[in-house]
VEXLUMTI-499813 format. One record per residue: residue in one letter; x, y, z of N, C-alpha, C in turn. Coordinates in pm, whole numbers, plus 32768, in hexadecimal, padded with zeros to 4 digits. Example, Ala and Ser with C-alpha at 12.3 -4.5 7.8 and 13.67 -1.06 7.14 Angstrom:
REM VEXLUMTI-499813
A85277DC7830C84CE7E3E830C85287EB6830C/S85057F1F82C485577F9682CA850A80038313/
***
This chain:
REM VEXLUMTI-499813
X80547F8880008000800080008057807D8000/X803180E17FB4807681607FAE801D81CB7FEA/X804E8215804F7FFD827B8091804C82FC809E/X801883668060805183EC806C7FE2844A809D/X7FEE847881187F8184C381567F7B8556812B/X7FEB858E80FC7FEA861980D37FC586758147/X7F7386DA812B7F4E873D81907ED8871081E5/X7E9E869D81C77E238673820A7E4186188280/X7E16864482F67E2185F383707DA085A1837A/X7DA8852383537D3084D083497CE784C183CE/X7D2F84A184377CEF848884B97CA7850484EB/X7CE6857984DE7CA785F685087C2B861384B5/X7C3485FD84337BC3861583DA7B4E85BA83FC/X7B68853A84147AFC84DC84307AB584FD84B2/X7AFD853385137ABF855D85927A6185D28578/X7A8B863285277A3C86AA850C79B9868C84C4/X79BA8629846D79438610841A78EF859A844D/X7913856384BE78D884E484EE784084E184EE/X77FF85468523776E854185357720859484D0/X776085B98465771D860B83FF76D185B3839B/X766685E8835E7621859D82F5767A858E827B/X7658852E822576AE850A81B376D28582815C/X767085D48137768B864380DC76EC86A98119/X76DE86C1819B7737872081DE77C286E381EE/X77C88662820B784A861F82147897862E8192/X7855861481247898861B80A178C686AA8084/X7873870B80A5789887978090791387BB80E2/X791487918160798387B481B97A0287698195/X79F686E8817B7A6D869981577AAC86CE80D8/X7A5B86E680737A9187127FF27AD2879B7FFC/X7AA587EC805C7AE1887180707B7588678094/X7B9887FD80DE7C2487E981057C7D87CC808C/X7C4187A2801E7C8E87827FA77CA187FA7F4A/X7C5E88687F677C6E88DE7F117D0289077F0C/X7D33891A7E947DBF893F7E827E1D88CA7E72/X7DEE88507E8D7E4387DA7E7A7E6187CD7DE4/X7EDE87B67DBE7F0287AF7D307EBA873E7CE5/X7EA187587C677E6E86F07C0E7EE086927BEB/X7EC886117BF67F2E85AF7BD37EEE853C7B88/X7F1685297B0E7EE184BE7ABA7F2D843C7AD3/X7EE683CD7AC57F2483487ACD7F6E832F7B51/X7F2B834F7BC07F6B83397C437F5B82A97C73/X7EFD825F7C397EE881D67C657F5181787C28/X7F6D810D7C707FD480AF7C447F9380287C27/X7FA07FFB7BAB7F677F7C7B847F467F7B7AF0/X7F547F087AB27F387EF77A247F2E7E617A0A/X7F0D7E39798F7F0A7DA979737F8F7D64798F/X7FFC7DB1798A80807D75799D80C27D9B7A22/X80837DF57A6E80BA7E237AEE80537E0E7B5C/X807D7DD27BCA80237DB47C387FE47E357C6F/X7F627E327C837F197EA47CBA7F3F7EBC7D4B/X7F537F3C7D6C7F6B7F657DF67EFC7FC37E23/X7EDD7FC07EA37E7D80207ED87EC780A37EEF/X7EA781067E9E7EEA81887EA57E8F81EC7EEB/X7EC682317F4E7E8282A07F907EE083177F85/X7EBE83737F2E7F1683E67F187EC684677F1F/X7EC984A57F947E8485247FA77ED7859A7F74/X7F53857F7F4B7FAB85E97F1A7F8C860F7E89/X7F4685B87E427F2485D37DB77EB385777D8C/X7E4C85AE7D4F7DD6855F7D297DAB85807C9B/X7D6985207C5A7D23853F7BDE7C8E85457C00/X7C3A855A7B9E7BAC85717BBD7B6C84F87BFF/X7B97847F7BD97B5884077C0F7B8F83E37C99/X7C1383E87CAB7C4A83C87D2F7C1B842D7D96/X7C0684A97D6D7BD185107DC77B4B84E67E03/X7AEC84BE7DAE7A68849A7DE47A6D84147E2D/X7AC983BC7E057AD9833D7E4D7B0583577EDD/X7B6883AD7EEF7B9983CC7F757B2D840F7FCA/X7AE3846A7F8D7A7A84B07FD77A0D844F8003/X79E183F97FA97976839A7FCA79A583378036/X7A208305802B7A5482A880907A6582EB8117/X7A94836781187AA783AF81967A2283CA81DC/X79BC83EC8190793C840F81D078F88395820E/X7923831E81E778EC82A2821F793C826F8296/X79AC82B182B67A0D827983137A1082BD839B/X7A3C826F84007A4E82A384877AE182AE84AD/X7B35826184697BC38261848A7C1382308411/X7C95822984217CEE820383B47CCC8178837C/X7CB9811883D57C9F808E83A97C1D8083835B/X7BB580C783897B3680BF83407B41810882BA/X7B92817182B57BA781B682367BE7815A81D0/X7C4A810D81FA7C8C80B0819E7C27804F8163/X7BD2801681B87B6E7FB681887B077FF9812F/X7ADC807081567A7980B781057AB080DD807D/X7B2E810980797B6A812C7FF87B7380B37F9D/X7B9280407FD57B997FC67F837B137FAD7F3E/X7AA67FC07F867A237FA47F4D79F680137EED/X7A1D808E7F0879F980FB7EAE7A4680EF7E2B/X7AC380C97E327B1880C57DBA7B1080417D6F/X7AF17FD47DB67AF57F4F7D787A747F027D8E/X7A4C7EB77D2A79DD7E5A7D3879FF7DF27DA2/X79A17DDA7DFB79AF7D777E677A217D997EC8/X7A587E117EBC7AC37E3A7F177B457DF27EFD/X7B547DB77E877BCC7D697E667C2E7DC17E19/X7CA37DD67E527D087E2C7E137D487DE27D9E/X7D137DFD7D287D417DBA7CAF7D217E167C3A/X7D7A7E1E7BDA7D677E787B687CE27E5F7B21/X7CC07DE17B0C7C457DC27AC47BC87DD97B19/X7BD97DE57B9B7B697E007BF57B557E967C0D/X7BB07EE77BDB7BA77F787BF37B2E7FB27BAA/X7AED80117BEA7A7B80567BAB7AB580C27B4D/X7AD0809B7AD47B1180F57A757AB0815E7A3E/X7A2E81447A4979CB819F7A10797081D67A7E/X794382517A6D78EE82927AD1786F82417AEB/X7833820B7A8177B781C07A9377CE81377AD4/X784B81137AED7866809D7B3F783780B47BCF/X781B81307BF177E581507C777755811F7C87/X771780F27C1C769080BA7C26768A80497C8D/X76F880037C9F76FB7F907CFA771A7FB57D8A/X773F80317DA37759805B7E2D76D580687E78/X76D3803A7EF4765980457F44765180C87F8F/X76BC81197F8876BE81977FD5769282107F84/X767C81FC7F01764B82687EAB75DB82337E53/X758E828F7E1A751F82697DC2752082C27D46/X751282857CD2750682D07C577478830B7C51/X746F83907C5D73EC83D27C6073CF841D7BDF/X741D84067B78741084527AFB738284507AC6/X734483DA7AC272BC83D07A8C7253840F7AE7/X7274841D7B68721584577BC6721184F07BBE/X7277852B7B83728185BD7B7F722885FC7B15/X720E85B27AA971BF85E97A3B7191857979DE/X71248595799670F88538792E7145854F78AD/X718E85BC78A971D585E2782F726385AB782D/X726E852B784C72F084EB784772F9849777C7/X7373847877A2738A8424772C73C8839F7758/X73B08338770973E482B377277432827D76B1/X74A9824976CF74FB820B766675318186769A/X7554812F763F759980B37663762680BC762D/X768580A77685771180B5765D77608035767B/X77C4801E762A78237FB27642789F7FF5767D/X78A17FFE7702790C8047774479948005772B/X79F4805877147A80803676FA7A9C80167668/X7A35800E76147A497FEF75867A4A80707535/X7ABA809174F97ABF810574A07ACF80D77410/X7AD7813773B47AD6811573257B4780B672FF/X7BBD80CD73377C318081730B7C6B80267377/X7C167FFE73D67C477FA4743E7C097FBF74C5/X7C5C7FC3752D7C2D7FD675B67C65805675F2/X7C17809576477C4A810776937CAF80D876FC/X7C8F8068773E7CE6803277A77D0C7FA37780/X7D897F91775D7DB77F0C77367DAF7EAB77AC/X7D8A7E2F778E7D827DC977F67D007DC77842/X7CA37E21781D7C227E2878607BB47E0277FE/X7B5B7DA978297AED7D8077D27A8B7DF277BD/X7A447DED774D79DA7E4F7734795D7E257782/X79057E85779A78887E6677E178187EBA77A7/X77A87E78778977337EBC775476E67EFC77C6/X76C17F7C77B5767D7FC278237615802477EE/X75A280267830753A808A7814755C81067865/X756581787823758C81F578667520825D7852/X74F1829578BF7493830478BD74DD838478E0/X74C183ED78957501846D78B174A184E07892/X74BB855378CE746B85CA78B574B686217851/X7480863377D874C48686777474DB871477A7/X754687527778756F87D577AC7501883F779F/X74AD883777377447889C772573DB88997791/X73D7882C77E073748821784A73AF883478D6/X7431884A78DE747288507961743988C179B7/X74238936797D73EF89A779CB736989867A0C/X731D892C79D0729989097A0672A388AF7A80/X731688717A96732188137B07737E88447B76/X73BD88B87B64741D88E47BC973DD88F77C53/X735D891A7C547319892D7CD5730788A97D1F/X731388387CD8730587B47D13738B877A7D42/X73F887B87D19747B87877D40749C87B17DCF/X74F087647E107515877F7E9B75AD877D7EAB/X75DC87C77F0F766987C07F31768D872F7F52/X76FF87037F21772A867A7F3B770486197ECD/X76B186447E6E769285EE7DFC771185DD7DA7/X772585647D76779685497D1D776585577C8C/X77AA85A87C40777F85C77BB877E485957B52/X77B485487AF17806851D7A8277D785627A03/X7833858879AD780F85CE79327812856C78BD/X779B854E788D778884EA782477D4850E77A4/X780484A7775F784184B976DC780984547679/X77FA847F75FE77CB84257595783E83D67557/X78B883EE7584792A83A375507913830D7562/X793082C374FB791C823374FF797181F3756C/X793281A275C1797A81587627798B819E76AD/X795F821B76B8796A8266773578E1828F7767/X78D2829C77EA785482CE7821785D83637841/X78CA838E788178DE841B78A2796D8443787E/X798284C778767A0984F9785E7A41854078D9/X79EC8554793F7A1B859979B679B685847A26/X79E485907AA3798A85847B1679B085ED7B7F/X794F860E7BD27967866D7C3E78F886667CA4/X78F786C67CFE789786CA7D6D7849874C7D69/X77C687427D79777187B97D7D778087FE7E06/X779588807E05779B88D07E7E773889427E6E/X76CE89407EBE766489A47EB0765389EF7F33/X766C8A717F2E765E8AC87FA2760D8B417F79/X75938B497FB275348BB27F8A751A8BA67EF3/X75388C0F7EA8751E8C0B7E18759C8BEA7DC8/X76088BCE7E0E76868BAD7DCA768D8B177DB0/X76988AF27D32769D8A657D0B77278A4B7CCF/X77778A017D17780189EC7CEF781C89587CD0/X788089427C7E78B788BD7C68794088BB7CAA/X795188637D0B79D388517D4C7A1587D87D0B/X7A8887ED7CCE7AC387807C807B5987927C72/X7B9B87237C517C2A87267C337C3787497B9F/X7C6187C37B857C6387F67AFD7CED87E47ABD/X7CF187A17A4C7D6F87927A047D99881779C4/X7D38886B79A27D5688EC79657D8D895079CB/X7D5289517A427D8089AC7AAB7DF489727AFB/X7E0488EC7AF27E7388A37B317E64888E7BC7/X7DEB889E7BFD7DD388827C8A7D3E88747CA4/X7D19884F7D1E7C8B88447D447C5488D07D59/X7BE588EC7D187BB189747D137B1889737D11/X7ADC89E37D3A7A4C89F97D297A388A4F7CAD/X79DB8A247C5579BA8A737BE079238A7C7BD2/X78F58AE47B8F78668AF57B7878318A7E7B28/X77CE8A397B62779D89BD7B25775689D57AA1/X77008A387A9A76B38A527A2077118A7679AE/X77708ACD79CA77CF8AF5796278228A7D7933/X784D8A2B7992789F89B7797078508951791D/X77D589397943778588D07902775588F77876/X775889787854772B89A477D0777A89627760/X77F789457779784C890D7712784B88747711/X77F98839776977F387A87772777287747732/X776C86F0771B76F986B576D8768686937735/X76A5868177B4763C865F7813767786367899/X7620861278F8764F85ED797D760D856C79AE/X765585287A06762584B17A4E763C84CD7AE1/X75D584B67B3575DF84DC7BC275CF84637C1E/X763084517C77762783F07CE47619843D7D67/X75B884157DB775A084577E3875C983FB7EAB/X7614842F7F0D763E83DC7F8075C783B37FD7/X75CC833A80097565830A80657596831E80F5/X7537832981517559833281DE757082A48213/X75E5826F81F1760281E58218769781D38229/X76BD816C827177498146827C775D80B7824B/X76F68084820A76FF7FFC81D277488005814E/X77C67FE0814C78197FF380D778267F738085/X77D97F0D80A677DF7E94805777B77EB37FC8/X77F77E727F6A77DD7E8F7EDD77F27E117E8B/X77C67E187E0D77D97DA87DB2782D7DD37D3C/
***
């Protein structure tokens, strides 16, 4: 296991957020990551290299950022965080490259979140995708393709559903690219009339808050997972 704590004192953070509701926990935990550098390919593992459980708070990409936040909000201490991260990042909690949740919609199997995209509006679209299959091969070598039904809210309807979004919602930005479900993920932060996307930005090079409406205008649509008030992290 590789663990780099960076500026985040995990034990102190977990004490502060212990009795807060899920949405507030996610808002508070993710705030500690603001300013953390963007780091691509921080995980260790491939078809030819043994997978390691990596915990690196010193640098995150958009997916590891939300993985750490979700695992932390379910945890009481260091040991429970380790177990929760295994289940958030891997199917069945098994640390293995082929068991890794490489796609945002792999979160469908997590029992701690719920895909509420269809509940937000009737104006959603549905597609069937062969994830990991692109025109000239695979996005991720050594990983099997998987057929998946994906529901998303097209960008032209996003303004109609913002009033239904909540702080702590996990947002994925849908893409029509063959073999992919989303091109980016982040966390909704809503305070009064300010609607922000908190995310690890490759363009800005760190974790930042940006105006959600402005950011989403250039995207094709959104997929929303909402945290449940639970600590049951069992998954399939």
